A tleap script that builds the chain and sets N, CA, C and O, in Angstrom:
source leaprc.protein.ff14SB
mol = sequence {
  NMET GLU MET GLU ASN GLU LYS LYS GLU ARG
  LYS MET LYS HIE VAL ILE LYS TRP LYS VAL
  ASP ARG TYR ARG THR ASP LYS ARG THR GLY
  VAL ILE SER PRO VAL GLU PRO SER ARG TYR
  VAL GLN TYR ALA TYR ASP GLU LEU GLU ARG
  GLN PHE PRO LYS CGLU
}
set mol.1.N position { 103.541 110.998 52.068 }
set mol.1.CA position { 103.216 112.378 51.524 }
set mol.1.C position { 101.924 112.280 50.712 }
set mol.1.O position { 101.079 113.174 50.769 }
set mol.2.N position { 101.777 111.201 49.963 }
set mol.2.CA position { 100.581 111.037 49.152 }
set mol.2.C position { 99.315 110.992 49.920 }
set mol.2.O position { 98.292 111.511 49.474 }
set mol.3.N position { 99.359 110.369 51.089 }
set mol.3.CA position { 98.108 110.185 51.933 }
set mol.3.C position { 97.769 111.540 52.536 }
set mol.3.O position { 96.594 111.797 52.795 }
set mol.4.N position { 98.751 112.430 52.776 }
set mol.4.CA position { 98.425 113.691 53.412 }
set mol.4.C position { 97.562 114.605 52.404 }
set mol.4.O position { 96.746 115.429 52.815 }
set mol.5.N position { 97.793 114.403 51.223 }
set mol.5.CA position { 97.014 115.184 50.259 }
set mol.5.C position { 95.592 114.767 49.991 }
set mol.5.O position { 94.724 115.540 49.585 }
set mol.6.N position { 95.411 113.431 50.260 }
set mol.6.CA position { 94.082 112.932 50.171 }
set mol.6.C position { 93.144 113.345 51.239 }
set mol.6.O position { 93.534 113.365 52.407 }
set mol.7.N position { 91.855 113.696 50.902 }
set mol.7.CA position { 90.975 114.036 51.951 }
set mol.7.C position { 90.356 112.858 52.589 }
set mol.7.O position { 89.805 112.040 51.851 }
set mol.8.N position { 90.374 112.679 53.777 }
set mol.8.CA position { 89.781 111.425 54.450 }
set mol.8.C position { 88.373 111.672 54.717 }
set mol.8.O position { 87.964 112.811 54.943 }
set mol.9.N position { 87.588 110.616 54.699 }
set mol.9.CA position { 86.101 110.585 54.943 }
set mol.9.C position { 86.023 110.421 56.430 }
set mol.9.O position { 86.696 109.570 57.012 }
set mol.10.N position { 85.229 111.209 57.025 }
set mol.10.CA position { 85.009 111.191 58.543 }
set mol.10.C position { 84.173 109.899 58.859 }
set mol.10.O position { 83.279 109.552 58.087 }
set mol.11.N position { 84.437 109.258 59.886 }
set mol.11.CA position { 83.691 108.056 60.293 }
set mol.11.C position { 82.335 108.483 60.870 }
set mol.11.O position { 81.309 107.879 60.557 }
set mol.12.N position { 82.332 109.501 61.693 }
set mol.12.CA position { 81.087 109.973 62.335 }
set mol.12.C position { 80.724 111.304 61.728 }
set mol.12.O position { 81.558 112.185 61.521 }
set mol.13.N position { 79.399 111.409 61.444 }
set mol.13.CA position { 78.870 112.721 60.939 }
set mol.13.C position { 77.871 113.141 62.017 }
set mol.13.O position { 76.943 112.418 62.382 }
set mol.14.N position { 78.133 114.395 62.516 }
set mol.14.CA position { 77.358 114.924 63.601 }
set mol.14.C position { 76.275 115.811 63.050 }
set mol.14.O position { 76.480 116.675 62.198 }
set mol.15.N position { 75.069 115.532 63.610 }
set mol.15.CA position { 73.912 116.383 63.178 }
set mol.15.C position { 73.415 116.982 64.462 }
set mol.15.O position { 73.202 116.245 65.424 }
set mol.16.N position { 73.219 118.266 64.531 }
set mol.16.CA position { 72.754 118.950 65.746 }
set mol.16.C position { 71.331 119.179 65.556 }
set mol.16.O position { 70.940 119.820 64.580 }
set mol.17.N position { 70.469 118.667 66.483 }
set mol.17.CA position { 69.083 118.911 66.482 }
set mol.17.C position { 68.678 119.665 67.625 }
set mol.17.O position { 68.899 119.237 68.758 }
set mol.18.N position { 68.058 120.835 67.403 }
set mol.18.CA position { 67.615 121.765 68.525 }
set mol.18.C position { 66.241 121.290 68.914 }
set mol.18.O position { 65.412 120.919 68.083 }
set mol.19.N position { 66.027 121.319 70.267 }
set mol.19.CA position { 64.752 121.049 70.691 }
set mol.19.C position { 64.406 121.896 71.940 }
set mol.19.O position { 65.318 122.319 72.650 }
set mol.20.N position { 63.184 122.137 72.207 }
set mol.20.CA position { 62.804 122.830 73.417 }
set mol.20.C position { 62.351 122.016 74.450 }
set mol.20.O position { 61.498 121.168 74.189 }
set mol.21.N position { 62.813 122.143 75.658 }
set mol.21.CA position { 62.436 121.223 76.775 }
set mol.21.C position { 60.927 121.303 76.974 }
set mol.21.O position { 60.319 122.371 76.898 }
set mol.22.N position { 60.330 120.095 77.241 }
set mol.22.CA position { 58.902 120.098 77.422 }
set mol.22.C position { 58.415 120.846 78.628 }
set mol.22.O position { 57.242 121.212 78.706 }
set mol.23.N position { 59.264 121.068 79.533 }
set mol.23.CA position { 58.858 121.809 80.810 }
set mol.23.C position { 58.964 123.314 80.607 }
set mol.23.O position { 58.446 124.054 81.443 }
set mol.24.N position { 59.566 123.787 79.608 }
set mol.24.CA position { 59.708 125.220 79.374 }
set mol.24.C position { 58.396 125.825 79.008 }
set mol.24.O position { 57.689 125.357 78.115 }
set mol.25.N position { 58.084 126.879 79.716 }
set mol.25.CA position { 56.721 127.503 79.480 }
set mol.25.C position { 56.460 128.187 78.204 }
set mol.25.O position { 55.355 128.118 77.665 }
set mol.26.N position { 57.504 128.886 77.675 }
set mol.26.CA position { 57.277 129.750 76.546 }
set mol.26.C position { 57.502 129.059 75.284 }
set mol.26.O position { 57.013 129.550 74.266 }
set mol.27.N position { 58.191 127.964 75.216 }
set mol.27.CA position { 58.400 127.162 73.992 }
set mol.27.C position { 59.087 127.913 72.815 }
set mol.27.O position { 58.976 127.502 71.660 }
set mol.28.N position { 59.814 129.047 73.144 }
set mol.28.CA position { 60.491 129.730 72.096 }
set mol.28.C position { 61.814 129.135 71.762 }
set mol.28.O position { 62.476 128.627 72.667 }
set mol.29.N position { 62.255 129.156 70.535 }
set mol.29.CA position { 63.555 128.636 70.161 }
set mol.29.C position { 64.547 129.770 69.742 }
set mol.29.O position { 65.740 129.504 69.595 }
set mol.30.N position { 64.070 131.016 69.552 }
set mol.30.CA position { 64.790 132.067 69.074 }
set mol.30.C position { 65.545 132.837 70.255 }
set mol.30.O position { 65.744 132.341 71.364 }
set mol.31.N position { 65.921 134.062 69.879 }
set mol.31.CA position { 66.715 134.910 70.858 }
set mol.31.C position { 65.712 135.302 71.957 }
set mol.31.O position { 64.563 135.651 71.689 }
set mol.32.N position { 66.207 135.228 73.215 }
set mol.32.CA position { 65.393 135.675 74.367 }
set mol.32.C position { 65.648 137.097 74.643 }
set mol.32.O position { 66.708 137.629 74.314 }
set mol.33.N position { 64.681 137.734 75.250 }
set mol.33.CA position { 64.801 139.173 75.536 }
set mol.33.C position { 65.836 139.358 76.723 }
set mol.33.O position { 65.919 138.499 77.600 }
set mol.34.N position { 66.591 140.452 76.732 }
set mol.34.CA position { 67.680 140.542 77.851 }
set mol.34.C position { 66.955 140.815 79.135 }
set mol.34.O position { 65.848 141.351 79.189 }
set mol.35.N position { 67.667 140.402 80.181 }
set mol.35.CA position { 67.221 140.659 81.559 }
set mol.35.C position { 67.828 141.960 82.041 }
set mol.35.O position { 68.983 142.271 81.750 }
set mol.36.N position { 67.044 142.707 82.773 }
set mol.36.CA position { 67.604 143.912 83.379 }
set mol.36.C position { 68.693 143.521 84.333 }
set mol.36.O position { 68.431 142.624 85.134 }
set mol.37.N position { 69.913 144.093 84.354 }
set mol.37.CA position { 71.008 143.692 85.249 }
set mol.37.C position { 70.702 144.270 86.718 }
set mol.37.O position { 70.110 145.334 86.902 }
set mol.38.N position { 71.106 143.566 87.575 }
set mol.38.CA position { 70.978 144.063 89.023 }
set mol.38.C position { 71.862 145.178 89.364 }
set mol.38.O position { 72.805 145.430 88.614 }
set mol.39.N position { 71.653 145.885 90.436 }
set mol.39.CA position { 72.617 147.018 90.741 }
set mol.39.C position { 74.032 146.490 90.968 }
set mol.39.O position { 75.006 147.158 90.620 }
set mol.40.N position { 74.151 145.310 91.543 }
set mol.40.CA position { 75.456 144.694 91.863 }
set mol.40.C position { 76.234 144.417 90.497 }
set mol.40.O position { 77.412 144.737 90.334 }
set mol.41.N position { 75.499 143.829 89.598 }
set mol.41.CA position { 76.092 143.431 88.279 }
set mol.41.C position { 76.517 144.794 87.538 }
set mol.41.O position { 77.607 144.887 86.974 }
set mol.42.N position { 75.634 145.791 87.575 }
set mol.42.CA position { 75.973 147.041 86.917 }
set mol.42.C position { 77.242 147.650 87.572 }
set mol.42.O position { 78.148 148.105 86.873 }
set mol.43.N position { 77.290 147.650 88.940 }
set mol.43.CA position { 78.435 148.130 89.658 }
set mol.43.C position { 79.756 147.378 89.210 }
set mol.43.O position { 80.787 147.995 88.947 }
set mol.44.N position { 79.651 146.039 89.146 }
set mol.44.CA position { 80.760 145.268 88.712 }
set mol.44.C position { 81.288 145.543 87.348 }
set mol.44.O position { 82.496 145.573 87.116 }
set mol.45.N position { 80.315 145.754 86.397 }
set mol.45.CA position { 80.708 146.057 85.047 }
set mol.45.C position { 81.437 147.439 84.979 }
set mol.45.O position { 82.456 147.619 84.313 }
set mol.46.N position { 80.789 148.442 85.767 }
set mol.46.CA position { 81.443 149.754 85.777 }
set mol.46.C position { 82.835 149.753 86.364 }
set mol.46.O position { 83.712 150.475 85.892 }
set mol.47.N position { 83.055 148.907 87.441 }
set mol.47.CA position { 84.458 148.848 88.067 }
set mol.47.C position { 85.375 148.202 87.062 }
set mol.47.O position { 86.518 148.630 86.904 }
set mol.48.N position { 84.890 147.157 86.362 }
set mol.48.CA position { 85.828 146.549 85.319 }
set mol.48.C position { 86.145 147.457 84.221 }
set mol.48.O position { 87.278 147.453 83.739 }
set mol.49.N position { 85.178 148.278 83.765 }
set mol.49.CA position { 85.490 149.263 82.730 }
set mol.49.C position { 86.370 150.383 83.244 }
set mol.49.O position { 87.143 150.973 82.487 }
set mol.50.N position { 86.255 150.677 84.530 }
set mol.50.CA position { 87.175 151.675 85.176 }
set mol.50.C position { 88.576 151.208 85.255 }
set mol.50.O position { 89.503 151.959 84.953 }
set mol.51.N position { 88.762 149.962 85.661 }
set mol.51.CA position { 90.057 149.381 85.852 }
set mol.51.C position { 90.739 149.061 84.537 }
set mol.51.O position { 91.956 149.184 84.399 }
set mol.52.N position { 89.911 148.638 83.551 }
set mol.52.CA position { 90.471 148.294 82.216 }
set mol.52.C position { 89.777 149.059 81.144 }
set mol.52.O position { 88.886 148.538 80.473 }
set mol.53.N position { 90.193 150.350 80.963 }
set mol.53.CA position { 89.525 151.252 80.024 }
set mol.53.C position { 89.772 150.775 78.593 }
set mol.53.O position { 90.823 150.225 78.264 }
set mol.54.N position { 88.746 151.012 77.751 }
set mol.54.CA position { 88.911 150.630 76.310 }
set mol.54.C position { 89.807 151.647 75.635 }
set mol.54.O position { 89.747 152.839 75.935 }
set mol.55.N position { 90.653 151.162 74.705 }
set mol.55.CA position { 91.596 152.037 74.070 }
set mol.55.C position { 91.098 152.615 72.911 }
set mol.55.O position { 91.797 153.391 72.259 }
savepdb mol mol.pdb
quit
């Protein structure tokens, strides 16, 4: 019971380092601009919304 109350020190500390691939042409790390959906994707979204309407 006493050991459950004590906070244990983690053995591994994870550090996430973001990097841009050297082969990427624009070298941006932020949000990318959205791509225009194709007619098929737009049709699929419309069908899903028709079958499962928002309440």
